[in-house]
DOMI-488400 format. One record per atom (N, C-alpha, C): residue number from 0; residue in one letter; chain; atom name; x, y, z. Coordinates in steps of 0.02 Angstrom, whole numbers, plus 50000, padded with zeros to 5 digits. Example, Ala and Ser with C-alpha at 12.3 -4.5 7.8 and 13.67 -1.06 7.14 Angstrom:
# residues 2
  sedo  gudren  donu  votor     px     py     pz
     0       A     A      N  50660  49716  50390
     0       A     A     CA  50615  49775  50390
     0       A     A      C  50660  49835  50390
     1       S     A      N  50642  49888  50354
     1       S     A     CA  50684  49947  50357
     1       S     A      C  50645  50002  50394
END
This chain:
# residues 99
  sedo  gudren  donu  votor     px     py     pz
     0       M     A      N  55810  54441  54382
     0       M     A     CA  55749  54438  54420
     0       M     A      C  55761  54409  54490
     1       S     A      N  55811  54366  54497
     1       S     A     CA  55824  54336  54563
     1       S     A      C  55847  54389  54613
     2       N     A      N  55882  54442  54590
     2       N     A     CA  55903  54496  54635
     2       N     A      C  55843  54538  54656
     3       L     A      N  55792  54541  54614
     3       L     A     CA  55734  54581  54629
     3       L     A      C  55691  54550  54684
     4       L     A      N  55682  54484  54682
     4       L     A     CA  55641  54450  54732
     4       L     A      C  55681  54395  54768
     5       N     A      N  55729  54415  54807
     5       N     A     CA  55768  54369  54847
     5       N     A      C  55732  54363  54915
     6       W     A      N  55698  54307  54926
     6       W     A     CA  55656  54299  54986
     6       W     A      C  55696  54303  55050
     7       H     A      N  55757  54280  55048
     7       H     A     CA  55800  54284  55108
     7       H     A      C  55810  54358  55127
     8       I     A      N  55824  54400  55078
     8       I     A     CA  55834  54472  55090
     8       I     A      C  55769  54505  55111
     9       I     A      N  55713  54484  55081
     9       I     A     CA  55648  54512  55099
     9       I     A      C  55633  54498  55173
    10       V     A      N  55643  54436  55194
    10       V     A     CA  55630  54417  55264
    10       V     A      C  55679  54453  55311
    11       L     A      N  55741  54458  55291
    11       L     A     CA  55792  54493  55331
    11       L     A      C  55773  54567  55339
    12       A     A      N  55754  54599  55284
    12       A     A     CA  55735  54670  55288
    12       A     A      C  55673  54679  55332
    13       F     A      N  55624  54635  55323
    13       F     A     CA  55563  54641  55364
    13       F     A      C  55579  54634  55438
    14       T     A      N  55615  54582  55456
    14       T     A     CA  55629  54570  55527
    14       T     A      C  55672  54625  55557
    15       T     A      N  55722  54647  55520
    15       T     A     CA  55765  54700  55545
    15       T     A      C  55725  54763  55557
    16       L     A      N  55686  54784  55508
    16       L     A     CA  55648  54846  55516
    16       L     A      C  55590  54838  55566
    17       F     A      N  55560  54780  55569
    17       F     A     CA  55506  54769  55616
    17       F     A      C  55531  54779  55688
    18       F     A      N  55587  54748  55704
    18       F     A     CA  55613  54755  55772
    18       F     A      C  55644  54823  55785
    19       A     A      N  55673  54854  55733
    19       A     A     CA  55702  54921  55742
    19       A     A      C  55647  54973  55754
    20       E     A      N  55590  54965  55722
    20       E     A     CA  55536  55014  55728
    20       E     A      C  55490  55002  55787
    21       M     A      N  55492  54942  55817
    21       M     A     CA  55447  54925  55872
    21       M     A      C  55460  54970  55931
    22       G     A      N  55409  55008  55952
    22       G     A     CA  55415  55050  56011
    22       G     A      C  55453  55114  56001
    23       D     A      N  55467  55133  55939
    23       D     A     CA  55504  55195  55928
    23       D     A      C  55455  55254  55921
    24       K     A      N  55482  55312  55907
    24       K     A     CA  55440  55373  55904
    24       K     A      C  55389  55370  55848
    25       T     A      N  55403  55334  55794
    25       T     A     CA  55354  55327  55740
    25       T     A      C  55292  55290  55765
    26       Q     A      N  55302  55236  55801
    26       Q     A     CA  55245  55198  55826
    26       Q     A      C  55206  55239  55877
    27       L     A      N  55241  55276  55919
    27       L     A     CA  55207  55319  55968
    27       L     A      C  55167  55374  55933
    28       A     A      N  55195  55401  55878
    28       A     A     CA  55159  55452  55840
    28       A     A      C  55095  55423  55809
    29       V     A      N  55100  55362  55783
    29       V     A     CA  55041  55329  55754
    29       V     A      C  54988  55318  55808
    30       I     A      N  55008  55295  55866
    30       I     A     CA  54961  55283  55921
    30       I     A      C  54926  55349  55939
    31       T     A      N  54964  55403  55943
    31       T     A     CA  54936  55468  55960
    31       T     A      C  54888  55492  55906
    32       L     A      N  54908  55484  55843
    32       L     A     CA  54864  55505  55788
    32       L     A      C  54798  55467  55788
    33       V     A      N  54801  55402  55800
    33       V     A     CA  54739  55362  55802
    33       V     A      C  54696  55385  55861
    34       A     A      N  54727  55397  55918
    34       A     A     CA  54689  55419  55977
    34       A     A      C  54656  55486  55965
    35       D     A      N  54692  55532  55933
    35       D     A     CA  54665  55599  55920
    35       D     A      C  54612  55600  55865
    36       S     A      N  54625  55563  55811
    36       S     A     CA  54581  55567  55753
    36       S     A      C  54523  55518  55753
    37       K     A      N  54531  55464  55790
    37       K     A     CA  54481  55409  55789
    37       K     A      C  54470  55383  55718
    38       A     A      N  54523  55385  55678
    38       A     A     CA  54519  55362  55608
    38       A     A      C  54576  55314  55595
    39       P     A      N  54574  55253  55623
    39       P     A     CA  54631  55207  55617
    39       P     A      C  54649  55188  55545
    40       L     A      N  54601  55179  55502
    40       L     A     CA  54616  55160  55433
    40       L     A      C  54653  55217  55397
    41       S     A      N  54631  55278  55407
    41       S     A     CA  54665  55335  55376
    41       S     A      C  54736  55343  55402
    42       V     A      N  54744  55335  55467
    42       V     A     CA  54812  55339  55496
    42       V     A      C  54855  55283  55469
    43       F     A      N  54828  55223  55465
    43       F     A     CA  54865  55166  55439
    43       F     A      C  54888  55179  55367
    44       I     A      N  54843  55204  55325
    44       I     A     CA  54860  55217  55255
    44       I     A      C  54913  55272  55251
    45       G     A      N  54905  55326  55288
    45       G     A     CA  54954  55380  55287
    45       G     A      C  55022  55358  55313
    46       A     A      N  55021  55322  55369
    46       A     A     CA  55084  55299  55399
    46       A     A      C  55119  55249  55354
    47       S     A      N  55080  55204  55324
    47       S     A     CA  55109  55154  55279
    47       S     A      C  55140  55188  55218
    48       A     A      N  55106  55238  55191
    48       A     A     CA  55133  55275  55134
    48       A     A      C  55198  55311  55152
    49       A     A      N  55198  55341  55211
    49       A     A     CA  55259  55377  55234
    49       A     A      C  55317  55329  55242
    50       L     A      N  55305  55272  55274
    50       L     A     CA  55359  55223  55283
    50       L     A      C  55383  55194  55217
    51       T     A      N  55337  55186  55170
    51       T     A     CA  55355  55162  55103
    51       T     A      C  55400  55213  55068
    52       V     A      N  55382  55277  55071
    52       V     A     CA  55423  55329  55039
    52       V     A      C  55492  55334  55072
    53       V     A      N  55493  55332  55138
    53       V     A     CA  55557  55335  55174
    53       V     A      C  55601  55275  55155
    54       S     A      N  55571  55216  55150
    54       S     A     CA  55609  55157  55130
    54       S     A      C  55634  55164  55058
    55       L     A      N  55592  55191  55014
    55       L     A     CA  55613  55202  54945
    55       L     A      C  55673  55249  54941
    56       I     A      N  55671  55302  54980
    56       I     A     CA  55727  55349  54983
    56       I     A      C  55790  55312  55006
    57       G     A      N  55784  55270  55056
    57       G     A     CA  55841  55231  55081
    57       G     A      C  55868  55184  55028
    58       V     A      N  55824  55152  54991
    58       V     A     CA  55846  55106  54938
    58       V     A      C  55881  55144  54882
    59       V     A      N  55852  55199  54860
    59       V     A     CA  55883  55238  54806
    59       V     A      C  55951  55266  54829
    60       F     A      N  55953  55293  54889
    60       F     A     CA  56016  55319  54916
    60       F     A      C  56067  55264  54924
    61       G     A      N  56045  55206  54949
    61       G     A     CA  56090  55149  54958
    61       G     A      C  56119  55125  54893
    62       C     A      N  56077  55122  54841
    62       C     A     CA  56102  55101  54775
    62       C     A      C  56154  55150  54748
    63       A     A      N  56140  55214  54757
    63       A     A     CA  56187  55265  54731
    63       A     A      C  56253  55264  54770
    64       V     A      N  56249  55260  54836
    64       V     A     CA  56309  55263  54878
    64       V     A      C  56353  55202  54867
    65       T     A      N  56322  55143  54862
    65       T     A     CA  56362  55082  54854
    65       T     A      C  56399  55079  54787
    66       K     A      N  56379  55121  54740
    66       K     A     CA  56417  55126  54677
    66       K     A      C  56480  55168  54686
    67       L     A      N  56481  55209  54738
    67       L     A     CA  56538  55254  54749
    67       L     A      C  56582  55233  54808
    68       V     A      N  56552  55201  54858
    68       V     A     CA  56588  55184  54920
    68       V     A      C  56583  55109  54931
    69       P     A      N  56639  55075  54945
    69       P     A     CA  56637  55004  54959
    69       P     A      C  56593  54987  55020
    70       T     A      N  56560  54931  55017
    70       T     A     CA  56512  54910  55069
    70       T     A      C  56544  54907  55138
    71       H     A      N  56606  54882  55143
    71       H     A     CA  56637  54876  55209
    71       H     A      C  56647  54944  55242
    72       F     A      N  56660  54997  55201
    72       F     A     CA  56665  55064  55230
    72       F     A      C  56597  55089  55255
    73       L     A      N  56544  55073  55219
    73       L     A     CA  56477  55092  55240
    73       L     A      C  56458  55058  55305
    74       K     A      N  56472  54993  55310
    74       K     A     CA  56457  54957  55372
    74       K     A      C  56496  54985  55431
    75       F     A      N  56560  54999  55420
    75       F     A     CA  56602  55027  55472
    75       F     A      C  56575  55096  55493
    76       G     A      N  56559  55138  55444
    76       G     A     CA  56532  55204  55458
    76       G     A      C  56467  55201  55496
    77       A     A      N  56422  55156  55476
    77       A     A     CA  56358  55148  55511
    77       A     A      C  56370  55125  55583
    78       G     A      N  56417  55079  55592
    78       G     A     CA  56433  55055  55660
    78       G     A      C  56459  55112  55704
    79       I     A      N  56503  55152  55676
    79       I     A     CA  56530  55210  55714
    79       I     A      C  56474  55258  55732
    80       L     A      N  56429  55272  55684
    80       L     A     CA  56373  55317  55698
    80       L     A      C  56328  55290  55754
    81       F     A      N  56312  55225  55751
    81       F     A     CA  56269  55196  55803
    81       F     A      C  56303  55199  55871
    82       V     A      N  56367  55183  55874
    82       V     A     CA  56404  55187  55938
    82       V     A      C  56405  55260  55962
    83       G     A      N  56417  55306  55916
    83       G     A     CA  56418  55377  55934
    83       G     A      C  56351  55401  55961
    84       I     A      N  56297  55380  55929
    84       I     A     CA  56231  55399  55953
    84       I     A      C  56218  55369  56022
    85       G     A      N  56238  55307  56031
    85       G     A     CA  56230  55275  56097
    85       G     A      C  56269  55311  56151
    86       L     A      N  56331  55328  56136
    86       L     A     CA  56373  55363  56185
    86       L     A      C  56344  55432  56200
    87       Y     A      N  56319  55467  56149
    87       Y     A     CA  56288  55532  56159
    87       Y     A      C  56226  55526  56203
    88       T     A      N  56186  55475  56191
    88       T     A     CA  56125  55464  56231
    88       T     A      C  56144  55450  56304
    89       L     A      N  56194  55408  56314
    89       L     A     CA  56217  55395  56383
    89       L     A      C  56242  55459  56416
    90       W     A      N  56281  55498  56379
    90       W     A     CA  56308  55561  56405
    90       W     A      C  56251  55608  56426
    91       E     A      N  56202  55616  56382
    91       E     A     CA  56145  55659  56397
    91       E     A      C  56106  55634  56457
    92       T     A      N  56099  55569  56462
    92       T     A     CA  56061  55539  56518
    92       T     A      C  56096  55552  56584
    93       F     A      N  56161  55539  56587
    93       F     A     CA  56197  55545  56650
    93       F     A      C  56210  55618  56668
    94       T     A      N  56223  55661  56620
    94       T     A     CA  56233  55731  56637
    94       T     A      C  56167  55764  56656
    95       G     A      N  56112  55740  56629
    95       G     A     CA  56046  55766  56647
    95       G     A      C  56027  55746  56718
    96       M     A      N  56052  55689  56741
    96       M     A     CA  56036  55665  56808
    96       M     A      C  56073  55707  56861
    97       V     A      N  56130  55735  56842
    97       V     A     CA  56172  55773  56889
    97       V     A      C  56142  55841  56902
    98       R     A      N  56110  55870  56852
    98       R     A     CA  56084  55939  56858
    98       R     A      C  56034  55946  56911
END
């Protein structure tokens, strides 16, 4: 039961995802949906359900993958992907400025 409700992990997950999602395309989509629909509660319920399902998929996938791949390889792979995405974004930004 202690693995199920580890408050340190709960707070870490909340803060990590809160700051990662702040100002991203999901939040902009929610703002647009509320502005278009004028139904903030409905948008909140739909968006919350979507984020819950996406998080559930991540948890299930994470549990399955960590049984097959050591955690340090996953962390290294995630780091490489993030650096790669950053470099790609910089490349697109600077090559777009030249055109």
